[in-house]
C-alpha positions in Angstrom: 21.0 -15.2 -24.7 17.7 -16.8 -24.2 15.8 -15.5 -21.0 13.3 -17.3 -18.7 11.1 -15.5 -16.0 9.8 -17.6 -13.3 7.0 -16.3 -10.9 6.3 -17.4 -7.6 5.2 -15.6 -4.3 8.1 -16.9 -2.3 11.9 -17.5 -3.3 13.0 -19.0 0.2 14.5 -22.4 -0.3 12.8 -23.4 2.9 9.8 -23.6 0.9 9.2 -26.3 -1.7 8.1 -24.2 -4.5 11.0 -21.7 -3.7 13.4 -24.4 -3.7 12.1 -26.0 -7.0 12.1 -22.7 -8.7 15.8 -22.0 -7.8 16.9 -25.4 -8.9 15.2 -25.0 -12.2 16.9 -21.6 -12.6 20.2 -23.3 -11.9 19.6 -26.1 -14.5 18.5 -23.3 -17.0 21.6 -21.3 -16.5 23.7 -24.6 -17.0 21.9 -24.9 -20.4 22.8 -21.3 -21.4 19.9 -19.5 -20.4 19.6 -16.4 -18.3 17.2 -17.1 -15.2 15.2 -14.3 -13.8 12.6 -14.7 -10.8 9.7 -12.3 -9.8 8.4 -12.8 -6.3 6.5 -11.1 -3.5 8.7 -8.4 -1.8 6.2 -8.0 1.0 6.9 -11.8 1.9 10.4 -12.1 1.2 12.1 -8.6 1.4 15.1 -8.1 -0.9 17.9 -10.7 -0.2 21.7 -9.5 0.0 22.1 -11.4 -3.2 19.5 -9.8 -5.3 20.7 -10.3 -8.7 18.2 -11.4 -11.5 15.4 -10.9 -8.9 12.1 -8.9 -9.9 10.6 -8.0 -6.5 6.7 -7.4 -6.6 4.7 -5.0 -4.5 5.5 -4.2 -0.7 4.6 -5.3 2.8 1.5 -2.9 2.5 0.2 -4.2 -0.8 0.4 -7.6 0.5 -1.4 -6.5 3.8 -4.2 -4.9 1.8 -4.6 -7.8 -0.6 -4.9 -9.9 2.4 -7.5 -7.6 3.9 -9.5 -7.8 0.5 -9.3 -11.6 0.5 -10.5 -11.8 4.3 -13.5 -9.5 3.7 -14.6 -10.2 0.1 -13.4 -13.6 -1.1 -11.6 -12.0 -4.1 -8.2 -13.4 -3.6 -5.7 -12.8 -6.6 -7.5 -9.5 -7.5 -5.8 -7.0 -5.3 -2.3 -5.6 -6.0 -3.5 -3.7 -8.9 -0.7 -1.1 -8.7 1.9 -3.6 -8.0 1.0 -5.8 -10.9 1.2 -2.6 -13.3 4.6 -1.8 -11.9 5.7 -5.6 -12.3 4.4 -5.8 -16.0 6.6 -2.7 -16.9 9.7 -4.5 -15.5 8.7 -7.7 -17.6 8.3 -5.4 -20.7 11.7 -4.1 -20.1 13.2 -7.5 -19.4 11.5 -9.1 -22.5 12.0 -12.7 -21.4 11.6 -15.5 -24.2 9.4 -17.6 -21.9 7.4 -16.8 -18.6 6.9 -19.7 -16.3 4.4 -19.3 -13.5 4.6 -21.4 -10.4 2.2 -19.6 -8.0 0.2 -16.5 -8.5 -2.0 -16.9 -5.5 0.0 -15.5 -2.2 -1.3 -11.8 -1.9 1.1 -10.3 -4.4 -0.4 -10.3 -7.9 -3.8 -9.4 -9.9 -4.3 -12.3 -12.2 -6.7 -10.5 -14.4 -4.1 -7.7 -15.3 -1.3 -10.3 -15.6 -3.3 -12.4 -18.0 -4.3 -9.4 -20.1 -0.8 -8.6 -20.3 0.3 -12.3 -21.1 -2.2 -12.6 -23.8 -1.2 -9.0 -25.3 2.4 -10.1 -25.3 2.0 -13.4 -27.0 4.9 -14.8 -25.1 5.2 -18.5 -24.4 3.6 -19.3 -20.9 4.3 -22.4 -18.9 2.4 -22.8 -15.7 3.6 -25.5 -13.2 0.7 -26.6 -11.0 1.6 -27.3 -7.5 -2.1 -27.4 -6.2 -5.5 -26.8 -7.3 -6.3 -23.1 -6.8 -6.1 -22.1 -10.4 -9.2 -24.0 -11.5 -11.3 -23.8 -8.2 -13.4 -20.9 -7.0 -11.6 -20.8 -3.7 -9.6 -23.6 -2.2 -6.1 -24.9 -3.1 -7.1 -28.5 -2.3 -10.4 -30.3 -2.3 -9.5 -34.0 -1.6 -10.0 -33.9 2.0 -13.5 -32.8 1.7 -14.5 -34.6 -1.4 -15.8 -31.8 -3.4 -16.2 -31.9 -7.1 -17.9 -28.7 -7.7 -15.0 -27.2 -9.7 -15.9 -29.9 -12.4 -19.1 -27.6 -13.3 -19.2 -24.5 -11.6 -18.1 -23.8 -7.8 -20.5 -22.5 -5.4 -21.2 -22.5 -1.6 -17.5 -23.4 -0.9 -17.3 -25.9 2.0 -13.5 -24.6 2.8 -14.3 -21.0 2.8 -12.3 -20.4 5.8 -9.4 -22.4 4.5 -6.5 -20.6 2.5 -7.1 -18.3 1.1 -9.4 -17.4 4.1 -12.4 -15.5 3.7 -14.2 -14.5 7.0 -17.4 -13.0 5.7 -18.6 -13.8 1.9 -18.5 -16.5 -0.4 -17.6 -15.5 -4.0 -16.7 -19.0 -5.0 -18.9 -18.9 -8.0 -17.9 -15.5 -9.5 -14.2 -16.2 -8.8 -14.7 -19.6 -10.8 -16.1 -17.6 -13.6 -13.4 -14.9 -13.4 -10.6 -17.5 -13.5 -12.0 -19.5 -16.3 -12.5 -16.4 -18.4 -8.8 -15.2 -17.6 -6.9 -18.7 -17.6 -8.5 -19.8 -20.9 -7.8 -16.6 -22.6 -4.3 -17.3 -24.0 -3.4 -19.0 -27.3 -3.4 -22.5 -26.8 -0.3 -22.7 -29.1 1.7 -20.6 -26.5 0.4 -22.0 -23.3 1.4 -25.3 -21.6 0.5 -26.6 -18.3 2.8 -28.6 -16.4 1.5 -31.0 -13.5 4.0 -32.5 -11.1 1.8 -35.8 -11.0 -0.4 -37.6 -13.4 -3.2 -37.6 -10.8 -3.2 -33.7 -11.0 -3.3 -33.9 -15.0 -6.1 -36.2 -15.1 -8.0 -34.0 -12.6 -7.4 -30.9 -14.6 -8.6 -32.7 -17.7 -12.0 -32.4 -16.0 -11.8 -28.7 -15.4 -12.3 -25.7 -17.5 -8.8 -26.2 -18.8 -9.6 -29.4 -20.3 -8.6 -28.0 -23.8 -4.9 -27.1 -23.0 -1.7 -28.8 -23.7 -0.4 -30.7 -20.9 3.0 -32.1 -19.7 3.7 -34.0 -16.5 7.2 -33.4 -15.0 7.8 -34.9 -11.6 9.8 -32.8 -9.0 13.1 -34.1 -8.3 15.5 -34.0 -5.3 19.1 -33.8 -4.8 20.2 -37.5 -4.6 23.6 -36.6 -3.7 22.5 -35.3 -0.3 19.6 -37.4 0.3 21.3 -40.7 0.6 21.6 -43.6 3.1 23.2 -42.4 6.3 24.3 -43.8 9.5 21.3 -44.2 12.0 23.2 -44.9 15.1 23.4 -41.1 16.3 19.6 -40.7 16.2 18.7 -44.1 17.5 21.3 -43.6 20.5 20.3 -40.2 21.2 16.5 -41.0 21.6 17.1 -44.4 23.1 15.4 -46.2 20.2 17.6 -49.3 20.2 15.3 -52.5 19.7 12.4 -50.5 18.3 10.8 -50.7 14.8 10.4 -47.0 13.7 7.5 -45.8 11.6 8.4 -42.2 10.2 6.3 -39.3 9.5 7.7 -36.1 8.0 6.0 -32.7 7.3 6.8 -28.8 7.3 3.4 -28.3 8.9 1.4 -31.0 10.7 -2.6 -30.9 10.3 -5.6 -33.2 10.1 -5.2 -33.1 6.4 -1.5 -34.2 6.6 -2.8 -37.2 8.8 -2.1 -36.2 12.3 -5.1 -37.5 13.8 -4.6 -41.0 11.8 -1.0 -41.2 13.4 -2.6 -40.8 16.9 -5.0 -43.5 16.0 -2.3 -45.7 14.6 -0.2 -45.3 17.8 -3.1 -47.2 19.7 -2.5 -50.1 17.4 1.3 -50.7 17.9 3.1 -53.3 19.7 5.4 -52.7 22.5 8.5 -52.9 20.2 7.1 -50.1 17.8 7.1 -46.6 17.7 6.0 -43.6 15.7 8.1 -40.6 15.1 6.9 -37.6 13.7 9.2 -34.8 12.6 8.0 -31.1 12.3 5.6 -30.9 15.0 5.2 -27.7 17.2 5.9 -27.9 20.7 2.4 -27.8 21.7 1.5 -30.6 19.2 4.5 -32.9 20.4 3.3 -32.5 24.1 -0.1 -33.6 23.4 1.2 -36.9 21.5 0.7 -40.3 23.2 4.0 -42.0 24.8 4.8 -44.0 21.5 4.8 -41.2 19.4 8.1 -39.0 19.6 7.5 -35.6 18.4 10.3 -33.7 17.2 10.6 -30.2 15.9 11.2 -29.4 11.9 14.8 -29.5 10.8 16.7 -27.4 8.4 19.6 -29.9 8.3 19.6 -32.4 5.5 22.2 -34.5 7.2 20.2 -34.6 10.2 17.2 -35.6 8.2 19.0 -38.3 6.2 19.9 -39.9 9.5 16.3 -40.0 10.8 15.0 -41.4 7.4 17.9 -44.1 7.6 16.8 -45.1 11.1 13.4 -45.7 10.1 11.9 -49.2 9.2 9.2 -47.6 7.2 8.2 -44.0 5.9 4.6 -43.7 6.4 2.6 -40.9 4.6 -0.9 -40.6 5.9 -1.8 -37.3 3.7 -5.4 -36.8 2.9 -4.6 -34.1 0.2 -1.5 -33.8 -1.9 0.2 -33.6 -5.3 3.4 -35.1 -5.3 5.1 -35.3 -1.8 8.8 -34.7 -1.8 9.1 -36.6 1.6 8.4 -40.1 -0.2 11.3 -39.4 -2.7 13.7 -38.3 0.2 12.8 -41.6 2.2 13.4 -43.8 -0.6 16.6 -42.0 -1.6 17.8 -42.8 1.9 16.8 -46.5 1.4 13.7 -46.5 3.2 10.4 -47.9 1.9 7.4 -46.0 2.1 3.6 -47.0 3.0 1.3 -44.1 1.7 -2.3 -43.6 1.4 -3.6 -43.6 -2.2 -3.9 -39.9 -2.2 -3.4 -37.7 -5.2 -0.1 -38.4 -6.7 1.6 -39.5 -3.4 1.6 -43.1 -4.9 3.4 -42.4 -8.0 6.7 -41.9 -6.5 6.3 -45.6 -5.0 7.7 -48.3 -7.3 7.5 -51.8 -7.0 9.9 -53.0 -4.3 9.9 -49.6 -2.6 6.9 -49.9 -0.5 3.0 -50.1 -0.5 0.0 -47.9 -1.3 -3.1 -48.5 0.6 -6.7 -47.0 0.8 -7.2 -43.6 2.6 -8.0 -44.1 6.2 -7.3 -47.9 6.1 -5.0 -48.0 9.1 -5.0 -51.9 9.4 -3.6 -52.0 5.8 -1.0 -49.5 6.8 0.3 -51.8 9.8 0.3 -54.8 7.8 2.2 -53.3 4.9 4.6 -51.9 7.6 5.1 -54.9 9.5 5.8 -56.9 6.2 8.6 -54.5 5.7 9.6 -55.0 9.5 9.7 -58.8 9.0 12.0 -58.6 6.0 14.1 -56.0 7.4 15.3 -52.8 6.0 18.3 -54.4 4.4 16.0 -56.3 1.9 14.9 -52.8 0.4 17.9 -50.3 1.0 19.8 -51.2 -2.2 16.7 -51.2 -4.5 15.2 -48.1 -2.9 18.5 -46.3 -3.6 18.6 -47.6 -7.2 15.1 -46.4 -7.9 15.8 -42.9 -6.7 18.9 -42.6 -8.8 16.7 -43.5 -11.9 13.7 -41.5 -11.2 14.4 -38.8 -8.5 17.5 -37.1 -9.7 16.7 -33.2 -9.7 19.0 -32.5 -12.5 17.4 -35.0 -14.9 14.0 -34.0 -13.8 14.5 -30.2 -14.3 16.3 -30.6 -17.5 12.7 -31.6 -18.8 11.5 -27.9 -18.4 14.7 -26.4 -20.6 13.6 -28.8 -23.3 10.1 -27.4 -23.0 11.3 -23.9 -23.1 13.2 -24.9 -26.2 10.2 -26.3 -28.1 7.9 -23.1 -27.1 10.3 -20.9 -28.5 
């Protein structure tokens, strides 16, 4: 039986990459493949159901890698012993395809890993979830408008952002080391998968411009994310007669648009309210009266009720690749208004919302009010049809299995 090994620091399905990896593995198994996953033991431990898992490293190795990153800005170059132990496990497993998601996360040494990948000659797929692999430090650069990665990174403006360096700036050296490692594989054996067309176009200006690219958008469970009754949510929070502008994030920050939502709140009418899901208690307490701040929920059913209660899902992100929340909202019948950031607009099809310029809150409000004027009933059926056609995870992730087959 053919085997695929996926690599990512976390396997928790409460994380986007962990969930995507698990779902790709399930589709692979349904197509006759054996699916294995390598992950950071130091971050996720060893689950009770530990079949087909290759844990990497320990809490100590993660801590030491984190310390190396903080003090020397050499993220991805710790964990030498852990990586060598991992490679011995991979050699024993002998997978047919190695599928990388993220290797940043304090658990692998990319130089040692790529020396093995080059030597093994195995087909390698790398799904790109952020920008770390082709920059000298940061995992996103959109919010600061940096394009040094197109030539050579230096004097990183985000040195203290993930992966945080407290002292040194080694972005130029990191850039050169990554370029050497990540361009070392046989191009016939290496395929980069981007989850948005925007990311593909960005990477074609990077040192990986000569690689083979495929675009495979992420998918969602369209059986679970579906229109639901909004009545329970509306009555619970006394939102009768209110037009709801909804935002959802796992972690809210300036880059996710939190400051812009506060500005938008000052522009609303009395019959309009913003609901933000995923705020911490301190963030929620600091919100103005016309922003209802709610904690993160792990209940899909509850989230579908909130999506279904909203007139408009509003995404004011300043850096993103292909946000899942847009798809979830549309699958629940709710149109989306989003900034033209990264690949965020790629999930907004005609009749399912609007794309506006970054920071243009007047345009955001105008688009939301057009939706309010028409009523959610105008959009519900079409949004649902688009979601079923384009966002179903089974159909999206089958494209990976087709890619595995072509590469072996």
